[in-house]
N, C-alpha and C positions, 0 to 999 in steps of 0.2 A: 739355224738351230745348231747349238753347240753341245758337243759331247766330250767328255774326258774319259778316255778308256785306259785304264792302267790295271797293268796286272799290278790263305788265312792259315799249332802246336797248341796251340792256344789260339789266339787270333792275331795274326800278323798283318799289320796295316801297312799299306803302301800309299805314302802321300808325297809322291814326286810329280811328275806330270804324266798323265796316262802314257796292268799288267795284264790283268788279263787281262789293248795297251799301248797307248802313246807314251811318250816320255817327256821329261822337262823340255819345254820348247813348245808345247801345245798351246792353243789359244787360251786355255784356262790357267795354266801356270807359266810364268816366264822363267827363263834359265837365269836365275839371279846371279850366278857367278859370271855370266857374260854381259850383264847390264853395265854399259859404259856411262861416264859422266855426261856425254853427249845425248845418250838416250834418256837419261834422267831429265835433261833439260826439256825433252820433248813430251814428257808425260804430265798428265794432269795431276792435280793434288789428289784426286780420288784413287788414280792409278798408283801413285807413290804410296799411299797408305795401304793399298792392297799388296804392292810389292813388299812392303815392310812386314806385313802379316805372314806373307809367304816365306820370307827369310826366317822369321821366328819359328815358323812351323819346321822348316828345313833344319833348323838347329835344335829342334825338339824342346824349344821353350814353349810348351803347350799352354800354360795359363796365360802368358803373355800374347800368344798368337790368338787364343780365344777372345781376349779383351779387344785386340785390334780388329778382329773380324766383326765382333759385336758391335763396335763403334761405327764401322762402316755400314753394317746392316741397318742401323737406326736411320741412316740417310737413304739406303736403297734397299728397303724391306722385301722387294719382290725380284730380286736378282737370284735366280735359281743356281747359278754357278757359284756365287758367293755364299749362298746358304749351304750349299753342298760341302764347300771348303770348311765352313764353320762346323757342320755336322762331322766331318772327318776328324777335325781337331778334337771335338768332344769324345769321339769314340777312341781315338788314340790315347786320350787322357784318362779313359776308363769310365766315362759317364754315358753309358749306352742309351739310357732312358731319354736324356736330353738330345743325344745325337739323333735318335729316332724321330723325335718331334721336329728337329730342324730339317732332316731329310724329307719329311712329309710336307713341311712348309715349302721346300724346293719343288716338290712334285706338284703341289697345289699352284705354284707359280708357273710352272711349265710342265704340263701333263705328259710331254714327249721326252723329258730329260732322263735318259736312260740310266745314268750313273747313280742318281739318287735311289732309284728302285733297287738296283744291286745292293746298295749300301744298307737299305732297310733289311734286305735279306741277310746280310752279315750279322745285323743286331739279332735277328731271329735265330740264326745259326748259333750264336754265342750263348743264347738262352736254351739251347737244345730243342728248339721248336722247328725241327727239321722240315716238316711238311710245310710249315708256313714260309720257311726260307726258300723252298722249292718253288712255291707260288710266285714269290717276288722275283726269283731268278728267271722264271719262264716269262714273266711280264717284261723283264729287261730284254731278253732275247727277241721277244715279239716286237719291241720298239726298235731295237738295233741288233740284228743277227750278225753273227761273225766276231763277237767279243770273246776272245780266248779265255780271259780272266773269268768271265761269267760262267762259261761252260765248265771251267775247272771248279768254281765255287759250287755249281750244280752238282757235280760229280761227287764232291765231298758230302753234300747234303744227302744224296741218294745213298752213298755209301753208309753214312750214319744211320739211315733207315733200313739198312741191310737189303736194299734194292740193287743187288750187284750188277745185273744186266744193264739197268739204266745208268748206274754209275760208270760202267765201262764205256758205254756209248758216249756219255758226256766227256769223259777224260779223252777218248779218242778224237772227238770233235776238237777239244782244246789243243791237243798235241798237233793235229793236222794244221790248225790255224797258226800255232806257234810252237815249233818243236822244243823250245827252251822253256815253256811255261811252268813246268814242275820245278824248275831250279832257279827261277828268277827271283831276285830279292831286291829291296829297296827301302828307303825311309820316306818317300814322298809320293803322293798320288791322289786322285780324286775318285778313283774306282778301287774298292778294297778288295784284296784277295785273301782268302782263308787258307790256312795250313793246319795240318795236325788232325789225328784221328785216334779213336780209342783202341783200334786194332791195327798198329802200324805195319806189322808183318804181312798181313793179308793185303794191306792197302799197297805197299810197295810191290808185292807180287802182281797186283792188277796193273799197276803202272808199268812194270816190266813187260806184262803181256801186251799192253797197248802199244808200246815202243816196238816190240817184236812183230806185231802185225803190220807195222809201218816199215819194218826191215832194217830198223836202227839197232844194230847189234851193240854198239857201244853203250847207248843209254838203257837198253834192255839188260845188259850184264850189270851196269851200275845199280839199278833198282832191284835186280834179282839178288845181288850180293847183299843189299840192304835188307831184303826180306829174310835171307838166311841169317844175317847177323842179328836180326830182331827176334830170332828164335822160331821163325815160321818153317816147320819141319817139311811141309808139303812143298817147299820150293822146288824140290827134286822132280815134282810132277811136270815141270817144264820140258823134261826130257822126252815125254810122250804126248804132251798137249800139243795139238795141231796148230794152236795159235802162235806157237814158237818155232814153227817149221822153217820159216825164212832165215832164222838167225842161229838155230840150235848148233849147227856145225861150226860156228865161228869160234875161234880159239878164246876170244874174250869171254863169251858165254860159257864154253866148256870149263874154263878156269874156275868159274864159280862152284862147279861140282867137285872140284879137287879137295879132299880133306885138308882143313887147315891144321898144320903141324902144331903140337903144343910147345910152348916155350920151355926151354931147359929148366928154367927155375920157377916154372908156373905151379909145381906141386910143393906143398908145405914140407919142410924138412922133418 
């Protein structure tokens, strides 16, 4: 059974090789930059066609990648991994409805293929159907626990529903699995990761709190500063919030509370 785990401002898509997380080099995506002529000679025509489609996708040539994947799907219509790649290509290109249909074809072909469940969730999230997204993410985790990307996506969905304790719990799970999950980026992947929220200041404060509870002062300070810079005035509550007790005395965290001096030329003459 094959799974691609990769670790969404908008909706940021990751089409490398499994974030929330395997990387290029997973069974589902080949590290195209490292494919040698000798390796080419050992590949079947079908594998070479898929490799070509992967390269087009990595180069962001989405219409061409879609056509290539579609051509292969005609000869292998029940390959869940391939269908999921095609769905990601459609979603990255902005055709969420078509992407959803293809993801569900992948699920029909392999009911245990976790990546496709997550990706249906990202389509629902993009439509602001957060409760539906939550359902799909929970199905994903039931199939494959331990996917940091999916916990992160689940956190975004709960946050958008204003279910803050549940959001915090999901983000904490994601960070425990992959401490870098909130800052990872990429162009490629078969598991899509969401990013972005309607209340960034509060969101960054929550992320800072999650890192604080892990004792990670550097990342806590980073996200606390982002919350401050987004205009979240209650960021100062971290001084007395027990969740920040492990890191509150750290100089990096204390520096966030120091008033930012105005630039000499910042006031109009």
